[in-house]
C-alpha positions in Angstrom: 126.8 91.0 91.8 127.5 89.6 95.3 126.9 86.0 96.1 124.0 86.7 98.3 122.3 88.7 95.5 122.8 85.8 93.1 121.3 83.4 95.5 118.4 85.7 96.1 117.8 85.9 92.3 118.1 82.1 92.1 115.5 81.8 94.8 113.2 84.2 93.0 113.4 82.1 89.9 112.9 78.9 91.8 109.8 80.4 93.4 108.3 81.6 90.2 109.4 78.8 87.8 110.0 75.8 90.1 113.4 75.1 88.6 116.7 76.6 87.4 119.4 75.4 84.9 123.1 76.0 85.9 124.3 76.9 82.4 121.5 79.5 81.9 122.2 81.0 85.3 126.0 81.3 84.5 125.2 83.3 81.4 122.6 85.4 83.2 125.0 86.4 86.0 128.2 86.4 84.0 130.0 83.9 86.2 131.3 80.3 85.9 129.0 77.3 86.2 131.1 76.2 89.2 130.1 79.4 91.0 126.5 78.8 90.3 126.8 75.2 91.6 128.2 76.6 94.8 125.2 78.9 95.1 122.9 76.0 94.6 124.8 73.8 97.0 124.2 76.5 99.7 120.5 76.7 98.9 120.3 72.9 99.1 122.0 72.8 102.5 119.4 75.4 103.7 116.6 73.1 102.5 115.4 75.6 99.9 116.3 73.6 96.8 117.1 70.1 95.6 120.0 69.6 93.2 119.2 67.9 89.9 121.3 67.0 86.9 122.3 70.4 85.4 120.3 72.5 87.8 117.9 72.5 90.8 114.2 72.4 91.7 112.4 74.3 94.4 111.6 72.9 97.8 109.2 75.8 98.5 105.7 75.8 97.1 104.2 79.0 95.6 101.7 79.2 98.4 104.3 79.1 101.2 106.9 81.6 102.3 110.6 81.3 102.6 111.8 80.8 106.2 112.0 84.1 108.0 115.7 83.6 108.9 116.4 83.1 105.2 114.4 86.1 103.9 116.1 88.3 106.5 119.5 87.7 105.0 118.6 88.5 101.4 118.8 91.9 99.6 119.8 93.6 102.9 121.4 96.6 101.1 118.2 97.1 99.0 116.0 96.9 102.0 118.0 99.4 103.9 117.9 101.8 100.9 114.2 101.5 100.8 113.8 101.8 104.6 115.7 105.2 104.5 113.2 106.5 102.0 110.2 105.3 104.0 111.6 106.7 107.2 111.9 110.1 105.7 108.0 110.1 105.4 107.5 109.5 109.1 107.5 112.5 111.5 107.6 113.0 115.2 104.1 112.2 116.7 102.9 110.1 113.8 100.8 107.0 114.2 101.9 104.2 111.9 101.2 100.5 111.1 104.0 98.2 110.0 103.5 94.7 108.6 105.7 91.7 109.5 108.0 92.0 106.5 111.8 92.0 106.8 111.7 95.5 105.1 109.6 96.8 107.9 112.3 95.8 110.4 114.7 98.1 108.7 112.2 100.9 108.6 111.8 100.5 112.4 115.5 100.8 112.9 115.7 103.9 110.8 113.0 105.8 112.7 114.1 105.0 116.3 115.5 108.5 116.7 112.1 110.0 116.2 109.9 111.1 119.1 106.4 110.2 120.3 105.6 107.6 117.6 102.7 105.2 117.9 103.4 101.8 116.2 100.9 99.1 115.6 102.4 95.9 114.2 101.8 92.2 113.8 105.6 91.6 113.8 107.1 89.9 116.8 110.6 91.1 115.8 109.5 94.7 115.6 108.0 94.4 119.1 111.4 93.0 120.3 113.3 95.7 118.5 111.2 98.4 120.3 111.0 96.7 123.7 113.5 99.2 125.2 112.2 102.3 123.4 110.8 104.9 125.7 108.4 107.7 124.8 106.6 105.6 122.1 103.3 103.8 122.2 103.7 100.2 120.9 100.7 98.1 120.2 100.7 94.5 119.2 97.9 93.1 117.1 97.8 89.8 118.9 96.5 86.9 116.9 97.9 83.5 115.9 101.6 83.1 115.6 102.4 82.1 112.0 104.4 78.9 111.8 108.0 79.5 110.7 107.7 83.3 111.0 107.8 86.1 113.5 104.3 87.4 112.7 100.8 87.3 114.1 97.9 86.7 111.8 94.3 85.6 111.8 90.9 87.1 112.5 91.6 88.6 115.9 94.8 90.3 114.5 92.8 91.8 111.6 90.0 92.9 113.9 92.4 94.7 116.2 94.0 96.5 113.2 90.7 97.6 111.7 89.7 99.1 115.1 92.4 101.8 114.7 93.2 104.6 112.3 96.7 105.7 111.5 98.6 108.3 109.5 100.7 105.9 107.5 100.9 102.1 106.9 103.9 100.3 105.4 103.6 96.8 103.9 105.7 94.8 101.5 104.7 92.1 99.0 106.1 89.3 97.0 105.1 90.6 93.6 103.5 93.4 91.6 102.0 92.8 88.2 100.2 95.2 85.8 97.2 92.8 85.5 97.1 90.9 88.8 98.1 93.8 91.0 99.9 93.3 94.3 100.3 89.8 95.5 101.7 87.8 98.4 102.5 84.2 99.1 99.6 83.1 101.3 96.1 84.1 102.2 96.7 85.0 105.9 99.4 87.5 105.1 97.4 88.9 102.3 94.4 89.5 104.5 96.6 91.0 107.2 98.0 93.5 104.7 94.5 94.4 103.4 93.5 95.2 107.0 96.5 97.3 107.6 96.1 99.3 104.4 92.4 99.8 105.1 93.2 101.6 108.4 95.6 104.2 107.1 95.4 107.6 105.5 98.6 107.0 103.5 99.3 103.5 102.1 102.9 102.8 101.4 104.1 99.7 99.5 107.8 99.1 100.1 109.4 96.5 97.8 112.6 96.0 95.9 112.9 96.2 92.2 113.0 92.4 91.7 109.4 92.2 92.7 108.1 94.1 89.6 106.4 91.9 87.0 106.2 89.1 89.5 103.0 87.3 90.5 102.8 85.4 93.8 99.9 83.2 95.1 97.3 85.5 96.6 96.1 89.0 95.6 96.5 91.7 98.2 95.0 94.7 96.3 95.1 96.5 93.0 98.0 98.9 92.2 95.6 101.9 92.4 94.8 101.0 96.0 98.1 102.2 97.3 99.3 105.8 97.5 103.1 105.4 97.3 105.4 102.7 96.1 109.0 102.9 97.4 111.7 100.8 95.7 115.4 100.8 95.2 115.6 101.8 91.5 113.4 103.0 88.7 111.1 100.4 87.2 110.4 100.3 83.5 108.9 103.3 81.7 105.7 101.2 81.3 105.5 100.9 85.0 106.2 104.6 85.6 103.4 105.5 83.2 101.0 103.1 84.8 101.7 104.3 88.3 101.3 107.9 87.3 98.0 107.1 85.6 96.7 105.4 88.7 97.7 108.3 91.0 100.5 106.3 92.7 103.6 108.2 93.7 106.8 106.4 92.9 109.9 106.9 95.1 113.3 105.3 94.2 
């Protein structure tokens, strides 16, 4: 496991449990305690954790999101892998909606060779990524700029999205749980994803395998409300059975 993957996993545990213990992480990752301490030192310098005796505690509440510039650097290989699979579903001439997740950025980059695509998004970075793209129709949701993120949210953004109908919508999430369903870190992002999914023929949830059996703060929808889940590797047999029973196609 690379250092960036370890730090991502440490952040996941901090987010879900509020604290980590150095000795336990060393056993979990098969590395020395000194290696784990260096990982925690880096997270502390970025303001994401506070070091304690023998471990660390989270500086990020369950209802808030990690800073965008931090999220963007984690699990890059996994996100690119997922993005390739999502991109294969998009054809010339399609009308699509993309949320403001970092995964959606990679999807955007993978489909730039396609022709006559219509994109509706609340992501400022996707708009910048496509600013020089000719032959496409690019629509911004407008709305309120979310603090600490490159995304537009709020009632006006949701209203804009609900006024259109597209072939395919791609959203990510912070967690997926058999009982709670699909969840995200805050109400505004959750409501935006609900609006995006409601406007699409095909609803695609793109999330890496670390999000399975995780619960974040706000429910987005039930598992059965999406058509396709794209991830980087096979989830448990229990999950595969549940998705099949709910008519959800699994791609990994």
